[in-house]
MARDORO-788935 format. One record per atom (N, C-alpha, C): x, z, y; residue in one letter. Coordinates in steps of 0.1 Angstrom, whole numbers, plus 5000, padded with zeros to 4 digits. Layout:
N
XZYA;...
# end
This chain:
106
492149835038M;490949875031M;490850025033M;489550065034T;489350215035T;488450255024T;488650385020P;487950445009P;486450475014P;485650485004F;484250535006F;484350685010F;483650725021P;483750865025P;483050955014P;481950925009D;481251004999D;480850904988D;481750874979P;481450764969P;480350804959P;479550704956N;478650724945N;479350724932N;478950794921P;479550784908P;479550634903P;480650594897G;480750464891G;481650374900G;481150254904P;482050164911P;482750214923P;482050284931Q;482650334944Q;483750434941Q;483550524931T;484550614927T;485750544921T;485450444912R;486550374907R;487350294917R;486650244927Y;487350174938Y;488250274946Y;487750384949N;488550484956N;489750524948N;489550544935A;490750584926A;491750464926A;491350344925A;492250234925A;492950214938A;492250234949L;492850234962L;493950334964L;493650454960A;494650564961A;495850534952A;495650484940K;496750454931K;497650334937K;496950234942T;497650124949T;498450174961T;497850254969R;498450304981R;499750384977R;499650464966A;500750544962A;501950454957A;501550344950R;502550254946R;503250184957R;502450144967I;503050074979I;503950174987I;503550294988E;504350394996E;505650414988E;505650424975M;506850434967M;507750314968M;507150194968T;507950074971T;508650074984T;507850114994F;508450125008F;509650225008F;509450335001G;510550435000G;511750374993G;511550294983Q;512750234976Q;513450134985Q;512650054992I;513249955001I;514050025012I;513450125018K;514150195028K;515350275023K;515250315010G;516450385004G;517550285002G;517150154998R;518150054995R;518749995008R;517949985018F;518349925031F;518150025042F;519250095045Q;519150205055Q;518850155069Q;519050025071C;518749965085C;517249975088C;516449985077L;514949985080L;514450115084L;515250225083K;514850355087K;514650375102K;515450295110G;515350305124G;515450175131G;514750075126L;514749945131L;514349925145L;515249895154R;514949885168R;515249745173R;514449655170V;514549515174V;513249455178V;513249345183A;511949275187A;511049255175A;509749265176P;508849245165P;509049125156P;509349005162D;509548885154D;510848895147D;511848955152R;513148985145R;512949085134R;512149185137A;511849295127A;511149225115A;510249135117C;509549065105C;510548995097C;511448925103D;512448855096D;513348945087D;513749055093I;514649155086I;513849215074I;512649255077I;511849315066I;511649215055I;511249095058V;511048995047V;512348975039V;513448955046A;514748945039A;515049065030A;514849185035C;515049305027C;514049305015C;512849255016A;511849255005A;512349154995A;512849034999V;513348934990V;514448984982V;515449044989V;516649094982V;516249214973V;515349294977H;514849404968H;514149344956H;513349234957N;512749174946N;513749114936N;514849054941I;515848994933I;516549114926I;516949224933A;517549334926A;516649394916A;515349394918T;514449454908T;514449364895T;514349234897I;514449134886I;515749154878I;516849174885R;518149184879R;518349324873R;517349414875K;517349554870K;518549634876K;518749604889E;519849684896E;519249824898E;520149914899R;519850054901R;519050074914R;517950144913T;517150164925T;517450304931T;517350314944P;517550454950P;516550554945P;516950674945V;516050784941V;515050804953V;513850804950V;512750824960V;511950944957V;511851034967E;511051154965E;509651114963E;509051154952V;507651124949V;506751214957V;505851144964Q;504851214972Q;503651244964Q;503051364966P;501851394958P;500751304962P;499851284953V;498751194955V;497851264966V;497551194977D;496851254987D;495351214987D;494551294993D;493151254994D;493051165006D;492651045004L;492550945015L;491350985024L;491651005037Q;490651045046Q;490050915051Q;488750885050P;488150765054P;488250745069P;488350625073V;488350595087V;486850545090V;486250605100H;484850565103H;484850465115H;484750345111L;484650235121L;483350175120L;482750135131D;481450065130D;481649915130D;482249875119Q;482449725117Q;481749685104Q;480549635105P;479749595093P;480449495085P;481249405091S;481849295083S;482849355074S;483649455078G;484549525070G;483949595058G;482849665061R;482149725050R;481549625040R;481049515045A;480449415036A;481549355027A;482749335033A;483849285025A;484249385014A;484349515018R;484649625008R;483549624997R;482249615001D;481249614991D;481249494982D;481649374987R;481849264978R;482949284968R;484049344973I;485249374964I;484749474953I;483949574956V;483549664946V;482549594936V;481649514941Q;480749444933Q;481449354923Q;482449284928H;483149184919H;484149244910H;484749364913N;485849414906N;485649544899N;484649624903F;484549764899F;483249794892F;482349694891V;481049714883V;481249664869V;480949744860Y;481149704846Y;479849654839Y;
# end
């Protein structure tokens, strides 16, 4: 998903804020998983094998999280301004607009 380049006040601004917050959470989770599984930092295997390894690490990470195992310390990244990607794909924009209409309009 991409942010709105110049969001209108209201739903588009809320969408951009939610997108930035979600992205920050995902990046933090990736950092925790990479901290827990050092093999992910320089994974050099075939793509299909990499997918299997990443899924296995995610499953074990989720189990460890549920069991409240100690998580590795992850350096917190400052919230960044998402730079919009300007692609000429109307279907993607339409999908984003539907998400905003269904979830960010009060």
